N, C-alpha and C positions, 0 to 999 in steps of 0.2 A: 618248614612248609608253608608257615604263614607269609614268608617275603616271595615263595615261589607264588602263592596265589594273589598277592599284593601287585606283584609285577605283572603277572597273566592280566590282572583286571585294567591295570594301567594302559597295557598294550591293547586290549581290547578295546576300551576308551579311546585311545588314540586312532586306532584304526577305522573305529565308527565315525569319529569326528572327522576324519580326512576322507571318509565314504561320503557323509553329508556333503562338505564343502565340496568336493566333485560333484555331487548330483546337483548341488545348487548353482553351480558355473555352468554345467552343461543346460540346466534350466534356462538361466540367464542367457547364455547364448544362445539357445534355441529361440527365445523370444525375440532377441536383436536380430536373428536371422529372418525368422517370420515378419518384423517389423520392417526390414530393409526390403523383402521381397515384396509387400505390401504397398510400401511406401514408392516403388516404382509406378505405381498406379497413378500417383499425384499429377495432376495435369495443370497447365495453367488458369487461373480463374481470376475473376473481378467481380465485385459486388459492391454496392451502395445503401447507405442504410441512414434512415432517420433517426436521429438522435434526439429522447423526450426524458425531460425531467418533470413528475408530476401530471403527465398527460398532456404536455405542451412541448412541442418540438423546440428545442434550445439549438439544434445543430445538426451537422450531418457528418459521417464517416465514410470511409471508403477503405477495400480492402483486396489487395491483388497477391497472387502465389505466381511465380515463375520457377521454372525447374530447369536443372542442367544436369550434366553426368556425376557433378560432384555434390548437388543436394538441393534444398530449396530455399529461395528467397521470398519472404513475407515482407509487405509493405503497408502498413496501417498509418491513416492518418485522420485526426478528429478535429474539427472546428466547431467550437460551441460558444455561446454566449451565455455568461451565467451572471445573475445579480451577486456583486460582492460590495457590501457598504451600502452606499446611496447611490451607485451608478452599475450599469452594466457594463462587465469586461469581457472583451472576446479574449479566448485562449486557443491555440494552436497546438496540437500534441502530433507529431511525427513518430514513428518506428521503422526500423528497417530490421529484420532478422534473418539470420544465415542459418541454417539448419543443414546436418549432415545428411547423408542417405539414409539413416536410421532415425531421423527427424530429432536429433539431438542436437541441444544448442552449440553453434560454431562461434557466432560472433554477432553484434547487435549494435546499433546505434540510435539514440534518440532526441529529440529537441522538444522543449516546452517553451513556448513563446507567450507573451500576454501578460496581463495582470498589472501593467503599466511598469513592468522593469525588464530587463534584457532577458535573453535566451538562456534557459536552464539545459543545459546539453548532457548527453551520458555514452560512453560507449564500452565496450566489454570483449574481450577476445578470450577463449577458453583453449589451454593448450595443457597437455599432459596433466589434466584433472584439475588445472588451477584457473581462475577467472581472474584476469588482469583488466579491473574496473577502472576508470575514470570520469569524474563529474567536472563541469567547469560552469560556473555562472557567466565568465566572460573569459577571454585567451590569458587574463593576467590572474584569475582565480580559479586553478585548477587544483584540484585534489586528486589523489591515485591509492588504490588498494589491491592487496592480492589476497585472496583466500581461496580454499579447496571447493569444489564444486563438485555435488555427487554425480556418478555416472547416470548418463541418460537425461540430464536436467534438460529443460525446456524453458522457453519464455510464456509468460501468462497469456500473451496473445496466440501461441502456436497450441495449446491446450485441447481446440477441438480437431486440430489436424491430428495431433499425436493420438487423440482416442479414437477418431475415425478409422485410422489404420492400423490400430492396434491387433486389430483381429478379434477384438472382445467385447464390439460394441453391440451386447445382448442386454435385456434387462437383468438387473441384479449384480450386474460386475462393478466391482469396486477397483480402482486402483490408487496408489499411493505414489505422486510423481514431483518428484523434486523441482521447484519453479523459481527462477529469478525474476524479480522486478525490475527493471532498467532502473526505475527512478525510486525505487523502494528499499533497496540495501540488500542485506544477506539473502542466502537462498531458505525458502521455507518449503513444507510439504504440503502439497495440496490434497484434500481428501477428495477424490472424484467417484462419483456413483453414478451408473447409466440406469437411466428409467427405461419407459415405454418409450414406444414411437406413436408418431402421429403425421396426419396428412395436411399440409398448410396450401391453400390457395394463395399464391404469392403472384404478384404483377410481375411480369417480364418486360414489359414495353408501354410505351407511352403514345399519344398521338396528340398533336397539337390543334385545338378548335380555334379556326381561322375567325369565328366571330369575335370570341371571348379573348383569343390571346392566350387562353390557358389550357395546361397540360392534363391531360385525363388518361385512365387507364384504359390500355388497347387492347392487351389480350392478358389472361392469368394461367399460370402454369400450377400443377399439383405437385407438391414437393414432399418426400417422406423424411421425416426429420426425428431425432431421438432426443429424449430430455436428460441433460448433463445436468448433475447437481456439483458445483465447486464450492468447497468450503477449508478452513485453515489458514489461509493468509490475509485475514483481514474481514472485509464484506463479503457474506456468501453470494453466489452468481447462479442463476440458472439460465441454462444454454438450450437453445434446439440447433442441432447441427445435423445436416444433410449428409449423406453417404462420401461426400467427396470432402469433408471438414470444413465447409463452409457454414456460419451462421446463418441462420434463417430468423432467428427472434433472440433476443437477449433482454436479462433484467437482472442487475445487480442489486444487491440489498442497499447499496449506497444512493439507490436513487436513480440510476440512469436506465433506459430501455432502448434496445436498438431494434429497428424493425426495416425488412432487406424490402427496397423498392426502386423501381428505375431510377437512373439519376436525375432525368428532367422533373419527376414528381418530388425528389428529394429536394433540388436545389430550389425549386419552385416555391417550397412551403418554409425554407429558411433564408431569412435576409438576415446577413452578419450585423450585430449592431454592438457600438460602444455609447458611452455618454450616461445621461440620464435613464433612472429606473422605469419612471414613468408608470405604465401599464401595469409593469410585473414587480410593484412595491410589494404584492403580498408575499411574493417570495424571497424578497430581499433578505441578507443575513447581514446586519452591521460589523464591523471588523474593531476587534476591542481595541485597537489602537486610539479610536476617537475618545474612548473613554479618559476622563479628566481625573479619576480617582481609582482606588483601589476596589474592585468588586465587593459587595455587600457581603459582610462575613456571614457563615454559616457552616456550623459542624455536620450537619446531617440535613440530606434531601433526598426525598422521595421523588420520582418521574414517572409517569405514564407515558410509554413508548407506542408509536403505531406498527408494532412488529407483526401484527396478525399471526398468520401460521408461520411465519418465519422464526418465532420467538427461539425454538429449540436450535435451531442452526447458527444462532449466536453464541451460543456455550462455546467457551473457550477464547473467543476473538477480544480485541483491546476493549471490547464494551463491558466485558465480564472479567471481574477479578481486580486485584490490586486496589481495595478500596470500594470497587462498584460492585455489587451483588446483581445479578440479573435472574427474577423469578417469573417467568412467564412473561407478560407484557410490562412487567414492574422493575423498574431499577431504582435500587437504594444507595446513594452516595455517603461514604464516611470516610473523613479525612482525617489523619494524625493531627493531634494538637497538643499544646503542652511541652513538656519536656521531650527532645526525641531521644529515642534509644537507640545505640549501636555497640555492640558488643565485639567488637574487632577493632583492630587498630590497621591503619593505612601503611602500605599498599594492600588490599584485598587478594589473598592469592587463591581464592578458591575457584576452579576450574568451571564451576556451573555458570559464573557469570563473566566467562569468556567472550561472548558478544558484547556485553555490557561494558567491558573494559578494553577492547582492542578498538585501534584507529579504524576508520574506515573513509570512503571517497567522500561522504556527507558529515564526517567528524572527525577531524584532521588533529587529533589529540597528540600526534607525535610530533606536530609542527613544532621549530625550536623558539618561535616566536610563543606560541600556545604554551610551550612547558615552561618557559622561562618565566613568562608572567603568573603562571599558576603557583609556581614556587614561590614566589615573590610575596603572593598572596596570603599563602598558606604558610610562611615562614617557620617551616620545621614541624609544627603541628600535625598531629597523626590522629588523633581523635576525629572519628568521621563526621559526627553531626557540628563539631565546631568549624571543620574544614568547609562543609556545606554551607553553614551560615556565611563564613567570610569570603565563599565564592559567589553565591548569590547576591550579596551586600553590594560587592566591588563590581560586579558588571552591571546591576542596576545604578550604581552612583556614577559609574565612569563611561558607560556607552551610551550616548545620548538616544533618545528614542525618535524613531522615524518611521511611520508607517510605509512610507514610500521610499525609504533607504533600502540597502543592499541586504540580501538573504545570506551573503557569505560570511562565514566567522572571522575569516582570515581577514577581510577588507573591513569588517565591523571593528576589529581588535586596531587593525592599524589607523583608520580614521577616526575611532571613537564614536561610530553611529551607524546603525541599523534598523532593521525592523524587527518584530518580534520573533521570528524565525531564527535571526541572526542572534540574537540576544539569546534563545534557549540552546542553539546548537554551541553558541561559545561556552555556556556554563556547563553542557555536558562534554565539550572538549577539555575545558579544564579538569573536572573532575575525573574522567577517565585516564588524564594525562598522569594524575596523584594516585591513580590505582583506588576511587571510590567508583564502583559501579553507577551506571549514569545511562539514561536513554530520553529519547524524544517523545514529546507527545503532543497531539493535537486534535482539536476539536472546539469547544465553546465554553464560555464562561456565561453565567446569568446572573443578570444586575438590573434591578428596576422592571421586572416583567419582560425582559427581553433577553434573547441569546444574541452572544458576541462572538464572532469568529476569531479564534487565537491559537497559539504554541505556545508551549511550556516545556519545562525540564521535568524528569522524575529521578530520583536519587535513591541509593538503597542503604536505608538507616534501619535494618532488620525489617525490611518492609519498603515497597516503593512508595515514597513521599515526593508529593507535587512540590516543585519549587518554580516560581515564576520570576525571573530576573527583571522582565517587563515593568513589574509592579513592585519587586524587591520583598516579597512575601515567601517564607519559609515556615511550617509548611502552608501551601496555597490552600484556599478551602474547599469545601463540599460543593462550592458553587462551579467548579470548574467539571465539566462534563468530558472525559476523555472518549474519543473516537477512534484514533489511529495512533500505533506507536512505532518508534523506529525509523521515522521520516518526520520532516517537517511537514506540519499541517497545511497543505496548500488547498487554497480552494477548488482547484480541480478536484480534489478528494474528499473535502469536508462539506464544501456547502451543500452537494446533492444530499449527502448523507444526513445531513441535520434536517432538510426538508423532508425527506424521506420518512424520518422517526418523528419529527414533529412532537417533540417532548414537551408534557405539561407538568409543571409542578403541582406535586398535590399538596394539600391542606393538611395540618394535624390532624383535623376532624376527618378527613378520608382515609388516613393511614392507619386510624386505631383499629 
């Protein structure tokens, strides 16, 4: 009898699970059909934006949407001039995104130019749930990767469109959207929350004053927009989105702000710049490559950040965790020191570290040249802490430091010269190739009262330990402030964020 009851219970549980799966698939299918029906209302549109950092216009942005029977094409372009080191660097970021009729990601292409180097380009195609992703610094330096992409994934730039036509743009709505950042790496889940709506007076045309030869607002329109909070993939963002999925205003916690304005007003207020910092000296962030010594030693550092009301939204970001503890507006940094621990032998087979062990288009850890060199350096050693020390020391000793050198790790290995990003990426590639979990980190180092923009690596030695092959330090000190992970800390990402946070080091007396 007991066996009969057990069999019956198993069958009931099986049918119950089957019914739940069928219901879930029907619900998902219903949402897809509703989204496809709503997306047919997407129309051609274009908008222009002033890009500001710290209340000062540093660039302009354009956004266009075109439709076809097959889907929607978005084109986004940023032109910004940012202070990097002791000069103003102009950077151009262009992105084209192709979406299906259900507004799911189909393909994309991006190009980032400026900063004294060549173009960094990336492209991706989605087929049968797989993303083929390619990144290139030049035609000779190309890396590729393939990984699974969750159903319904979108690009970061298409989040406003996806939310606006989901049929759920109501206060209190929460969506978990799988997102791919073309320059950032693997997919991440965006925590999207819809807030209340508000009316904006937006200038929609401009007139030229014949006397002053200056453009001024000719007419304003009233636009209804919804507040959308996006978190989960780095710096949080607040977006104000109209019913057509177009941004009205946006503010990212990494320091950028966008305001929709007529083309003539946007271009009049922005003059692309390169060269000396001059009047923007207060915003300038020097590059760590200019340091001629290892940053000052510090085991612990406590910072006061200018997060304000955004403090809670940074929980779980690269700013919080793994040696950095965020409590309100205060960040405590404590780095590993002394004897490094590691309770496993290489290669690490823990599936939880799959992203930190797998190659991708930024980290070519399966490249034959990378694998061969990594094995020569390790020499059969399997203790992670020893291998970590050997790899860090080799990169620091064998690859010349060139702040204006290539960012590509393959080229840096071939010519034995590269910038800090190339050093960090090469170390991560070596480590992953040997089965040592590793990831990229970007942010700044503190030395002699100043913050210096920098990139480094983090290796798993029973905890994420910073390793800096630029200066040959393992572990790196608490003077390293991590702002982003899993992508090289490019100025486009890090400089405005550092300005936004304005970290102030607290004295021992202030932390008591």
